[in-house]
ZADO-1210 file (C-alpha; in nm, 4 decimals, padded with zeros to 6 digits):
<atoms>
<atom x="08.7254" y="08.3331" z="07.9073" code="MET" pos="1"/>
<atom x="08.8650" y="08.3594" z="07.5437" code="ALA" pos="2"/>
<atom x="08.6375" y="08.0734" z="07.4649" code="GLU" pos="3"/>
<atom x="08.3278" y="08.2491" z="07.5931" code="VAL" pos="4"/>
<atom x="08.4268" y="08.5464" z="07.3867" code="LEU" pos="5"/>
<atom x="08.4489" y="08.3438" z="07.0828" code="ALA" pos="6"/>
<atom x="08.1172" y="08.1818" z="07.1496" code="ARG" pos="7"/>
<atom x="07.9482" y="08.5425" z="07.2077" code="THR" pos="8"/>
<atom x="08.0867" y="08.6540" z="06.8787" code="LEU" pos="9"/>
<atom x="07.9587" y="08.3494" z="06.6957" code="GLY" pos="10"/>
<atom x="08.3128" y="08.2294" z="06.6189" code="LEU" pos="11"/>
<atom x="08.4357" y="07.8896" z="06.5834" code="PRO" pos="12"/>
<atom x="08.6008" y="07.7230" z="06.8942" code="ALA" pos="13"/>
<atom x="08.9487" y="07.8214" z="06.9629" code="LEU" pos="14"/>
<atom x="09.2015" y="07.6352" z="06.7635" code="ASP" pos="15"/>
<atom x="09.5194" y="07.5833" z="06.9706" code="VAL" pos="16"/>
<atom x="09.7041" y="07.4007" z="06.6882" code="THR" pos="17"/>
<atom x="09.6915" y="07.7055" z="06.4467" code="ARG" pos="18"/>
<atom x="10.0359" y="07.8924" z="06.4010" code="GLY" pos="19"/>
<atom x="10.0738" y="08.2236" z="06.5775" code="GLY" pos="20"/>
<atom x="10.2595" y="08.5331" z="06.6211" code="ALA" pos="21"/>
<atom x="10.6342" y="08.5504" z="06.7263" code="ASP" pos="22"/>
<atom x="10.5308" y="08.6240" z="07.0771" code="TRP" pos="23"/>
<atom x="10.8755" y="08.6818" z="07.2311" code="PRO" pos="24"/>
<atom x="10.9541" y="08.9368" z="06.9737" code="ALA" pos="25"/>
<atom x="10.6255" y="09.1259" z="07.0115" code="VAL" pos="26"/>
<atom x="10.6518" y="09.1232" z="07.3796" code="GLU" pos="27"/>
<atom x="11.0155" y="09.2487" z="07.3692" code="ALA" pos="28"/>
<atom x="10.9073" y="09.5346" z="07.1348" code="ALA" pos="29"/>
<atom x="10.6344" y="09.6161" z="07.3760" code="LEU" pos="30"/>
<atom x="10.8267" y="09.5576" z="07.6897" code="GLY" pos="31"/>
<atom x="10.5731" y="09.3198" z="07.8460" code="VAL" pos="32"/>
<atom x="10.4299" y="08.9946" z="07.8522" code="THR" pos="33"/>
<atom x="10.0832" y="08.9709" z="07.6966" code="LEU" pos="34"/>
<atom x="09.7789" y="08.8269" z="07.8705" code="PRO" pos="35"/>
<atom x="09.7082" y="08.4594" z="07.7837" code="ASN" pos="36"/>
<atom x="09.3328" y="08.5223" z="07.6919" code="ASP" pos="37"/>
<atom x="09.4281" y="08.7690" z="07.4523" code="TYR" pos="38"/>
<atom x="09.6958" y="08.5504" z="07.3056" code="ARG" pos="39"/>
<atom x="09.4474" y="08.2595" z="07.2550" code="ARG" pos="40"/>
<atom x="09.1775" y="08.4587" z="07.1229" code="PHE" pos="41"/>
<atom x="09.3847" y="08.6464" z="06.8552" code="VAL" pos="42"/>
<atom x="09.5960" y="08.3461" z="06.7833" code="GLY" pos="43"/>
<atom x="09.2806" y="08.1725" z="06.6695" code="ALA" pos="44"/>
<atom x="09.0842" y="08.4423" z="06.5184" code="HIS" pos="45"/>
<atom x="09.3507" y="08.7303" z="06.4086" code="GLY" pos="46"/>
<atom x="09.2765" y="09.0846" z="06.3853" code="ALA" pos="47"/>
<atom x="08.9126" y="09.2029" z="06.3615" code="GLY" pos="48"/>
<atom x="08.6227" y="09.4278" z="06.4132" code="ARG" pos="49"/>
<atom x="08.3621" y="09.3776" z="06.6700" code="ILE" pos="50"/>
<atom x="08.0139" y="09.4891" z="06.5731" code="ASP" pos="51"/>
<atom x="08.1778" y="09.6935" z="06.3027" code="ASN" pos="52"/>
<atom x="08.3119" y="09.9345" z="06.5979" code="HIS" pos="53"/>
<atom x="08.5957" y="09.7841" z="06.8033" code="ILE" pos="54"/>
<atom x="08.9052" y="09.6844" z="06.6132" code="THR" pos="55"/>
<atom x="09.1206" y="09.4252" z="06.7967" code="VAL" pos="56"/>
<atom x="09.4829" y="09.4622" z="06.6966" code="CYS" pos="57"/>
<atom x="09.7371" y="09.1752" z="06.6546" code="VAL" pos="58"/>
<atom x="10.1114" y="09.1223" z="06.6077" code="PRO" pos="59"/>
<atom x="10.1804" y="09.1616" z="06.2486" code="GLY" pos="60"/>
<atom x="09.8450" y="09.3032" z="06.1567" code="GLY" pos="61"/>
<atom x="09.7669" y="09.3876" z="05.8009" code="PRO" pos="62"/>
<atom x="09.7506" y="09.7706" z="05.8576" code="HIS" pos="63"/>
<atom x="09.9620" y="10.0104" z="06.0621" code="ASP" pos="64"/>
<atom x="09.6530" y="10.0675" z="06.2874" code="ARG" pos="65"/>
<atom x="09.5828" y="09.6928" z="06.3412" code="THR" pos="66"/>
<atom x="09.9373" y="09.5945" z="06.3907" code="ASP" pos="67"/>
<atom x="09.9763" y="09.5719" z="06.7765" code="LEU" pos="68"/>
<atom x="10.3316" y="09.7162" z="06.7926" code="VAL" pos="69"/>
<atom x="10.2822" y="09.9935" z="06.5474" code="ARG" pos="70"/>
<atom x="09.9262" y="10.0773" z="06.6866" code="HIS" pos="71"/>
<atom x="10.0674" y="10.1153" z="07.0331" code="ASN" pos="72"/>
<atom x="10.3440" y="10.3785" z="06.8998" code="VAL" pos="73"/>
<atom x="10.0227" y="10.5875" z="06.8115" code="TRP" pos="74"/>
<atom x="09.8285" y="10.5192" z="07.1132" code="ALA" pos="75"/>
<atom x="10.1256" y="10.5892" z="07.3509" code="GLN" pos="76"/>
<atom x="10.1773" y="10.9267" z="07.1619" code="GLU" pos="77"/>
<atom x="09.8206" y="11.0202" z="07.1906" code="CYS" pos="78"/>
<atom x="09.8184" y="10.9541" z="07.5700" code="VAL" pos="79"/>
<atom x="10.1348" y="11.1161" z="07.6459" code="ARG" pos="80"/>
<atom x="09.9902" y="11.4417" z="07.5010" code="LEU" pos="81"/>
<atom x="09.6945" y="11.3983" z="07.7270" code="ASP" pos="82"/>
<atom x="09.9128" y="11.3452" z="08.0367" code="PHE" pos="83"/>
<atom x="10.1859" y="11.5972" z="07.9716" code="ALA" pos="84"/>
<atom x="10.0007" y="11.8761" z="07.7959" code="GLY" pos="85"/>
<atom x="10.0866" y="12.0656" z="07.4714" code="LEU" pos="86"/>
<atom x="10.4122" y="12.2085" z="07.5795" code="ASP" pos="87"/>
<atom x="10.5982" y="11.8744" z="07.6640" code="ASN" pos="88"/>
<atom x="10.8287" y="11.7128" z="07.4274" code="ASP" pos="89"/>
<atom x="10.6410" y="11.3860" z="07.3319" code="LEU" pos="90"/>
<atom x="10.9476" y="11.1850" z="07.2328" code="ASP" pos="91"/>
<atom x="10.9280" y="10.8175" z="07.3900" code="GLY" pos="92"/>
<atom x="10.9080" y="10.8893" z="07.7584" code="TRP" pos="93"/>
<atom x="10.7350" y="10.6267" z="07.9629" code="HIS" pos="94"/>
<atom x="10.3711" y="10.7117" z="08.0793" code="LEU" pos="95"/>
<atom x="10.4678" y="10.6306" z="08.4455" code="GLY" pos="96"/>
<atom x="10.7322" y="10.8752" z="08.4592" code="ASP" pos="97"/>
<atom x="10.5353" y="11.1334" z="08.6707" code="ALA" pos="98"/>
<atom x="10.8077" y="11.4031" z="08.6199" code="SER" pos="99"/>
<atom x="10.6589" y="11.4530" z="08.2809" code="GLN" pos="100"/>
<atom x="10.3015" y="11.4927" z="08.3576" code="TRP" pos="101"/>
<atom x="10.1220" y="11.8124" z="08.3392" code="GLU" pos="102"/>
<atom x="10.1343" y="11.9971" z="08.6750" code="PRO" pos="103"/>
<atom x="09.8004" y="11.9022" z="08.8845" code="GLY" pos="104"/>
<atom x="09.7646" y="11.5842" z="08.6553" code="ARG" pos="105"/>
<atom x="09.4493" y="11.7360" z="08.5025" code="ALA" pos="106"/>
<atom x="09.4173" y="11.4737" z="08.2379" code="ASP" pos="107"/>
<atom x="09.5999" y="11.1862" z="08.4161" code="VAL" pos="108"/>
<atom x="09.3303" y="10.9595" z="08.5583" code="PRO" pos="109"/>
<atom x="09.3449" y="10.9384" z="08.9378" code="PRO" pos="110"/>
<atom x="09.3733" y="10.5475" z="08.9364" code="TRP" pos="111"/>
<atom x="09.7002" y="10.5826" z="08.7285" code="PHE" pos="112"/>
<atom x="10.0068" y="10.5937" z="08.9427" code="GLU" pos="113"/>
<atom x="10.3818" y="10.6595" z="08.8907" code="PRO" pos="114"/>
<atom x="10.5254" y="10.3509" z="08.7579" code="GLY" pos="115"/>
<atom x="10.2079" y="10.2143" z="08.5853" code="ASP" pos="116"/>
<atom x="10.1811" y="10.1858" z="08.2019" code="ASN" pos="117"/>
<atom x="09.9118" y="10.1435" z="07.9244" code="LEU" pos="118"/>
<atom x="09.9328" y="09.8910" z="07.6460" code="VAL" pos="119"/>
<atom x="09.6604" y="09.9432" z="07.3763" code="SER" pos="120"/>
<atom x="09.5074" y="09.6293" z="07.2195" code="TRP" pos="121"/>
<atom x="09.2302" y="09.8041" z="07.0426" code="GLY" pos="122"/>
<atom x="09.0413" y="10.1110" z="06.9216" code="PHE" pos="123"/>
<atom x="08.7055" y="10.2135" z="06.8009" code="THR" pos="124"/>
<atom x="08.5740" y="10.3826" z="06.4955" code="GLY" pos="125"/>
<atom x="08.5490" y="10.7057" z="06.6890" code="ASN" pos="126"/>
<atom x="08.9167" y="10.7287" z="06.7657" code="GLY" pos="127"/>
<atom x="08.8901" y="10.5862" z="07.1263" code="ASP" pos="128"/>
<atom x="09.1457" y="10.3453" z="07.2629" code="PHE" pos="129"/>
<atom x="09.1199" y="10.0257" z="07.4581" code="LEU" pos="130"/>
<atom x="09.4167" y="09.9667" z="07.6876" code="PHE" pos="131"/>
<atom x="09.5411" y="09.7116" z="07.9611" code="TRP" pos="132"/>
<atom x="09.6344" y="09.8869" z="08.2632" code="HIS" pos="133"/>
<atom x="09.9803" y="09.7600" z="08.3518" code="VAL" pos="134"/>
<atom x="10.0705" y="09.7806" z="08.7159" code="LYS" pos="135"/>
<atom x="10.4394" y="09.6881" z="08.8361" code="PRO" pos="136"/>
<atom x="10.4177" y="09.3458" z="08.9991" code="GLY" pos="137"/>
<atom x="10.0776" y="09.2577" z="08.8658" code="VAL" pos="138"/>
<atom x="10.0669" y="08.9400" z="08.6271" code="ALA" pos="139"/>
<atom x="09.9524" y="09.0141" z="08.2827" code="ALA" pos="140"/>
<atom x="09.6454" y="08.7962" z="08.3142" code="ASP" pos="141"/>
<atom x="09.5292" y="09.0150" z="08.6064" code="ASP" pos="142"/>
<atom x="09.5706" y="09.3576" z="08.4116" code="TRP" pos="143"/>
<atom x="09.2330" y="09.5224" z="08.3952" code="PRO" pos="144"/>
<atom x="09.0954" y="09.6907" z="08.0703" code="VAL" pos="145"/>
<atom x="09.0423" y="10.0632" z="08.0426" code="VAL" pos="146"/>
<atom x="08.8715" y="10.2726" z="07.7966" code="PHE" pos="147"/>
<atom x="08.9802" y="10.6138" z="07.6730" code="LYS" pos="148"/>
<atom x="08.7538" y="10.7973" z="07.4673" code="GLU" pos="149"/>
<atom x="08.8952" y="11.0508" z="07.2151" code="GLU" pos="150"/>
<atom x="08.8589" y="11.3268" z="07.4705" code="GLY" pos="151"/>
<atom x="08.9393" y="11.3213" z="07.8404" code="PRO" pos="152"/>
<atom x="08.6984" y="11.0688" z="07.9584" code="TYR" pos="153"/>
<atom x="08.8161" y="10.7217" z="08.0961" code="TRP" pos="154"/>
<atom x="08.6463" y="10.4092" z="08.1918" code="GLU" pos="155"/>
<atom x="08.7846" y="10.1226" z="08.4104" code="GLN" pos="156"/>
<atom x="08.6381" y="09.7888" z="08.3687" code="TYR" pos="157"/>
<atom x="08.8332" y="09.6055" z="08.6324" code="GLY" pos="158"/>
<atom x="08.8556" y="09.2791" z="08.4253" code="VAL" pos="159"/>
<atom x="09.0700" y="09.1058" z="08.1550" code="SER" pos="160"/>
<atom x="09.0448" y="09.1470" z="07.7742" code="PHE" pos="161"/>
<atom x="08.8080" y="08.8683" z="07.7169" code="SER" pos="162"/>
<atom x="08.5896" y="08.9254" z="08.0318" code="ALA" pos="163"/>
<atom x="08.5627" y="09.3128" z="07.9430" code="ALA" pos="164"/>
<atom x="08.4593" y="09.2433" z="07.5971" code="LEU" pos="165"/>
<atom x="08.2063" y="08.9702" z="07.6947" code="VAL" pos="166"/>
<atom x="08.0747" y="09.2143" z="07.9695" code="GLY" pos="167"/>
<atom x="08.0227" y="09.4966" z="07.7077" code="LEU" pos="168"/>
<atom x="07.8634" y="09.2509" z="07.4636" code="LEU" pos="169"/>
<atom x="07.6174" y="09.1001" z="07.7092" code="THR" pos="170"/>
<atom x="07.5400" y="09.4105" z="07.8889" code="GLY" pos="171"/>
<atom x="07.6954" y="09.2878" z="08.2203" code="GLU" pos="172"/>
<atom x="07.9186" y="09.6003" z="08.1840" code="ILE" pos="173"/>
<atom x="07.7747" y="09.9244" z="08.0799" code="ARG" pos="174"/>
<atom x="07.9848" y="10.1849" z="07.9000" code="SER" pos="175"/>
<atom x="07.8878" y="10.5474" z="07.8760" code="ARG" pos="176"/>
<atom x="08.0269" y="10.5421" z="07.5412" code="TYR" pos="177"/>
<atom x="08.0585" y="10.1988" z="07.4000" code="LEU" pos="178"/>
<atom x="07.7383" y="10.0259" z="07.4977" code="SER" pos="179"/>
<atom x="07.5162" y="10.1954" z="07.2365" code="ARG" pos="180"/>
<atom x="07.7533" y="10.0661" z="06.9614" code="TRP" pos="181"/>
<atom x="07.7439" y="09.7017" z="07.0723" code="LEU" pos="182"/>
<atom x="07.3732" y="09.6316" z="07.0751" code="ALA" pos="183"/>
<atom x="07.3962" y="09.3179" z="06.8656" code="GLY" pos="184"/>
<atom x="07.3697" y="09.1055" z="06.6902" code="PRO" pos="185"/>
<atom x="07.7248" y="09.0633" z="06.7459" code="HIS" pos="186"/>
<atom x="07.9881" y="09.0033" z="06.5017" code="SER" pos="187"/>
<atom x="08.3552" y="08.9814" z="06.4470" code="TYR" pos="188"/>
<atom x="08.4758" y="09.0730" z="06.0991" code="GLN" pos="189"/>
<atom x="08.8392" y="08.9974" z="05.9743" code="ARG" pos="190"/>
</atoms>
């Protein structure tokens, strides 16, 4: 599916011989193994902005916001605030630790269960995040993408990194917030 994403964005075919990130180090820092379609796409095309709106982060990205590991520090802090409320100490607790959630789970999406996690691979120009929904025992290639707008709204796409982006770009997936920014012609600017 990474190949379909590249074609949809008018990019050259994926070059699997190109050098890539130190995946073991990046995955150790994030505490997860990353999906293969993401690794293939960013290994070939690097960090970039889709239709001048969605930024795809990569290991070792040129800026704090585009570096996958540093971006996740920020994204996790933002989501912890939503999960725990303003009065909770935000210092590094795991999102799946339900003991830290605000009573009543007001801003915790109902599909997010204790033990789950979120790993952000991108963001928008409006301050929204794109995540993988990491569930214990589910292979990385099967993690669905979720969208978190800057406020309390979440969208679930139920498909992988490449399939979510292809669906959003072709209109097969309709987003209440993203679709209007992805009308085409489509581009990937590094």
